[in-house]
C-alpha positions as CSV (number, residue, x, y, z in Angstrom):
1,M,1.1,-6.4,-13.2
2,R,-0.6,-8.0,-10.4
3,I,0.8,-6.6,-6.7
4,R,-0.3,-8.2,-3.4
5,V,-1.1,-5.4,-1.0
6,L,-0.8,-6.2,2.7
7,L,-2.6,-3.8,5.2
8,F,-1.7,-3.5,9.1
9,A,-3.3,-1.7,12.1
10,A,-5.6,1.3,11.4
11,A,-5.4,0.7,7.9
12,R,-6.5,-2.8,8.1
13,E,-9.6,-1.5,10.2
14,A,-10.3,1.6,7.7
15,A,-10.4,-1.2,4.4
16,G,-12.1,-4.4,6.6
17,C,-9.7,-6.6,5.1
18,G,-5.6,-7.5,5.6
19,S,-4.8,-8.0,2.1
20,F,-6.2,-7.7,-1.7
21,E,-4.7,-7.5,-4.9
22,I,-4.0,-5.1,-7.4
23,E,-3.5,-4.8,-11.3
24,L,-1.4,-2.0,-12.4
25,P,0.6,-1.4,-15.8
26,Q,4.3,-2.5,-16.1
27,G,6.6,0.5,-15.0
28,S,4.5,1.6,-12.1
29,T,5.7,3.1,-9.0
30,V,4.6,2.7,-5.3
31,R,2.9,6.2,-5.9
32,E,0.7,4.7,-8.5
33,A,0.0,1.8,-6.1
34,Q,-0.6,4.1,-3.7
35,R,-3.0,6.5,-5.9
36,E,-5.1,2.8,-6.7
37,I,-5.1,1.9,-3.1
38,G,-6.7,4.9,-2.2
39,E,-9.2,4.8,-5.1
40,R,-9.9,1.3,-4.5
41,I,-10.6,1.7,-0.9
42,P,-11.7,5.4,0.1
43,P,-11.9,5.2,3.7
44,L,-8.1,4.6,3.2
45,A,-7.2,7.5,1.1
46,A,-6.5,10.2,3.6
47,R,-4.3,7.9,5.7
48,L,-2.2,6.6,2.8
49,P,0.1,9.7,2.6
50,H,1.1,9.3,6.4
51,C,1.6,5.8,6.2
52,R,5.3,4.1,5.7
53,I,5.1,1.5,2.8
54,A,7.3,-1.4,2.4
55,L,8.4,-3.1,-0.9
56,D,8.8,-6.9,-0.6
57,R,9.5,-6.4,3.1
58,E,12.0,-3.3,2.9
59,F,11.0,0.3,3.4
60,A,10.4,1.6,0.2
61,E,10.4,5.5,-1.4
62,I,7.5,6.7,-3.3
63,D,9.2,6.7,-6.6
64,A,10.3,3.0,-6.3
65,A,9.5,0.7,-9.4
66,L,7.2,-2.1,-8.7
67,R,7.6,-5.6,-10.4
68,D,4.9,-8.3,-11.2
69,G,4.4,-10.0,-8.0
70,A,5.5,-7.6,-5.4
71,E,4.4,-7.2,-2.1
72,L,3.5,-3.9,-0.7
73,A,2.9,-3.5,3.0
74,I,0.9,-0.4,4.4
75,I,2.1,0.3,7.6
76,P,0.3,3.5,9.5
77,P,1.9,5.4,12.4
78,V,1.4,4.0,15.5
79,S,1.4,5.7,18.9
80,G,1.5,4.5,22.2
81,G,3.2,4.7,25.8
């Protein structure tokens, strides 16, 4: 199945792009997508465990099931004052 990945803030900078697509087997979860993203973009791998992930515009748990055509947004922690 095809999953669209959107990257924001520091994740976008680390990847050098704002979005891309990955292919995963049917029945995959957010955790498996996270693993695939880290393998595909090594500079992002260390940041992923600290990021929030939204699945189809709703924050998702790591074991949430994915569907073909789903959209994952990688949202790093933000600090500021």
